C-alpha positions in Angstrom: 71.7 51.5 93.6 74.0 51.4 96.7 74.8 47.2 95.4 75.7 48.4 91.6 78.3 50.9 94.1 80.2 48.8 96.1 80.2 45.8 93.7 81.6 48.1 91.2 84.5 49.1 93.9 85.5 45.4 94.6 85.1 44.5 90.8 87.6 47.6 90.3 89.5 46.9 93.1 90.4 43.3 91.4 90.2 44.5 88.2 87.7 42.4 87.3 85.6 45.3 86.2 86.1 44.7 82.0 83.8 42.0 80.9 81.6 40.8 84.2 78.2 40.3 84.3 75.4 39.8 87.0 73.9 36.2 87.3 71.4 38.2 89.3 70.5 41.4 89.8 67.3 42.7 91.9 66.3 45.5 94.4 67.3 43.3 97.0 70.5 41.2 95.7 73.4 41.6 93.7 75.4 38.8 92.0 78.6 39.7 89.7 81.1 36.9 88.6 84.6 38.1 87.1 87.5 37.4 85.9 90.4 39.7 87.8 93.3 40.3 85.5 95.4 40.7 88.3 98.6 38.5 89.5 97.7 37.0 92.6 98.6 34.0 94.0 96.9 32.3 95.8 98.3 32.3 99.4 97.2 35.3 99.4 93.7 34.8 98.2 92.5 35.3 102.2 94.4 38.5 102.3 93.2 39.8 98.7 89.3 39.7 100.5 89.8 41.1 104.6 92.1 43.9 102.8 89.2 45.0 100.1 86.5 44.1 103.0 88.6 47.1 105.0 88.9 49.5 101.8 85.4 49.2 101.3 84.0 49.9 104.7 82.4 46.8 105.3 83.1 44.9 108.9 84.9 41.2 108.1 82.3 38.8 109.6 83.8 35.3 111.4 82.3 33.0 108.6 81.2 30.2 110.8 79.2 32.9 113.1 75.6 32.6 113.6 75.4 36.2 112.3 76.7 35.2 109.3 74.5 31.4 108.8 71.6 34.5 109.3 73.1 36.4 106.4 73.3 33.3 104.6 69.6 32.1 105.0 68.9 36.2 103.9 70.9 36.0 101.1 69.6 32.2 100.0 65.8 33.8 100.9 66.7 36.3 98.6 67.5 34.3 96.1 64.8 31.3 96.1 62.6 34.2 95.7 63.5 35.3 92.0 64.9 31.4 91.0 63.0 28.2 91.5 65.6 26.1 93.4 64.1 23.0 94.9 66.7 21.4 97.4 66.1 23.1 101.1 67.9 25.0 102.5 71.7 23.6 103.4 73.6 27.1 105.4 76.2 24.5 105.3 76.3 23.6 101.5 78.8 27.9 101.0 81.0 25.9 104.0 81.5 22.8 101.5 81.8 25.2 98.2 86.1 25.0 99.4 86.1 21.9 99.3 84.9 21.4 95.6 86.7 23.6 94.4 90.0 21.4 96.0 88.3 18.5 93.8 88.1 20.5 91.0 92.8 21.2 91.3 91.5 24.8 92.8 92.4 27.3 95.1 89.8 28.9 97.5 89.0 31.2 99.2 85.6 33.0 100.8 85.0 35.9 102.8 81.8 37.6 103.9 82.2 41.7 105.7 79.4 44.1 106.7 78.7 47.9 105.5 75.4 48.5 107.4 72.3 46.9 106.0 74.4 45.5 103.3 76.2 42.1 103.6 78.8 41.5 101.0 79.8 37.5 100.5 83.1 37.6 97.5 85.1 34.0 96.5 87.8 34.2 95.0 89.1 30.9 93.2 92.1 30.0 90.3 94.7 26.9 89.8 95.9 25.2 92.3 98.6 25.5 88.9 99.2 29.2 88.8 97.7 28.9 85.8 94.8 31.1 84.4 93.1 33.9 85.1 92.0 34.6 88.9 87.8 34.1 89.1 85.3 36.4 91.8 82.0 36.6 92.8 80.2 39.0 95.0 77.6 38.5 96.1 75.3 41.7 97.5 72.4 41.6 99.5 70.4 44.8 100.7 69.0 43.6 104.7 67.1 45.5 105.8 64.6 46.8 103.5 
């Protein structure tokens, strides 16, 4: 499956494949979490996301664009079709995610990429102290059936 291939490439580049786990795996959506063994500084996270999206051939999208909001809605629908969620869809929740990590003394960066009809959402976060691992979460979505 293309979602697994893309996730494998990204997790491999981040040295996060070993020990990574899928949180949700369907024909349309794959969510993978892992820990990177790479030593990456907090101020490099955004650049790393851009480089990785480029290496897999994805066009990086503006996180605040209408296109990205539409993709987030599709991902949300795909998740809701598999998991019961009682709250309403909130596309701005992703934007508040960074603030949530900051309140826990973590630095987080995220990005969205588009590779043909496959959307890639990636978030990287780590403790502000620089101690501890770099956490990785990917959401890879087939936008066209």
